[in-house]
N, C-alpha and C positions, 0 to 999 in steps of 0.2 A: 802163769796161767792169764788164758780166757777172761777177757771183762763180759758177760753176757750185757745186749740192750735191757734197758727197764723195762719191762710192759705195763703198758695202761692197767688201771687200776680196774675192777669189773665192776659195774653198778648192782647193786640188789636187784633180781629180776624175781623177785615172787610175786602173787597176784592180784594183792594190794596195789602194788607199787608199779607194774605193768595197765593196771588199770585207769589208775590216776594220773602216772606220768605224763607223756608225751601222748598225751590223744590231741587227737584236732578237734578244735572244742570251734573253731570258725565254720563257718559255712561257707562254702563255695557259690558263685554268683549262681545265678538261675540259666538257665538255657534258655535262648532266645526261642521263641514259639514261631513257630512255622511250618506251611503244609506237607505232605509227606512228600512231594513233587518235588520241594526246596530242603533235599538234604545239605545244606552247607551250611543250613542256619540263617542266610543272610538274610539282610530288608533293603536287598537291590531294586527292587520294586520303591521301595521310598524313597532309596537315594536316587533312583531314576527319577522320579515323579520332580522331587524335591531340586533336581540340575533339570528342568524342564522350567518349572517356572520361572526359576533365576531367569533362563533363557528368554524365556516370554516376556518377564520385566524387563529387562534389557531393551529386547525388539522393539517393546510401546515405547520406552523412553523416549526409542530414539526415532521412533516415527511421532511420535509426540513432539519432537522437537522439529522434524519437518514438516509436520503442518503446520507449529507456529511460526517457523520462517516463510512459507508457502503463504500463511495468510498476511504476516507484515508487509513481504513483497507486494504480494496482490494491494492493499491497501491503500502503500505506497506510489504505484502504479493508477491507482485510482484520484487519488489525491494529486500526481501528475498530472494527466488527463482533465483533470477538474481544473487545475490552472490556466493549462493551455488553454480549455473552453472560454476560460472565463476573460485570457488576454486581446481575444477576435473581437 
């Protein structure tokens, strides 16, 4: 005779068990706020602003270094021309 596979036991499906058993008590994360025009609910404007500020910070640092270098070169030229003028 063929042996039939064993079926899994059926859990109690009474109203009390269903109500308390496998409920999802955990809250889902809230939806990010967005404009009606921004249906993707992304904060792309904030990301773009942060990216722009980072780029501006880098560029300002480069320009500050260039200004410091130019000032040092001008100061060195001034000292050199002062020495040349004192030798005469």
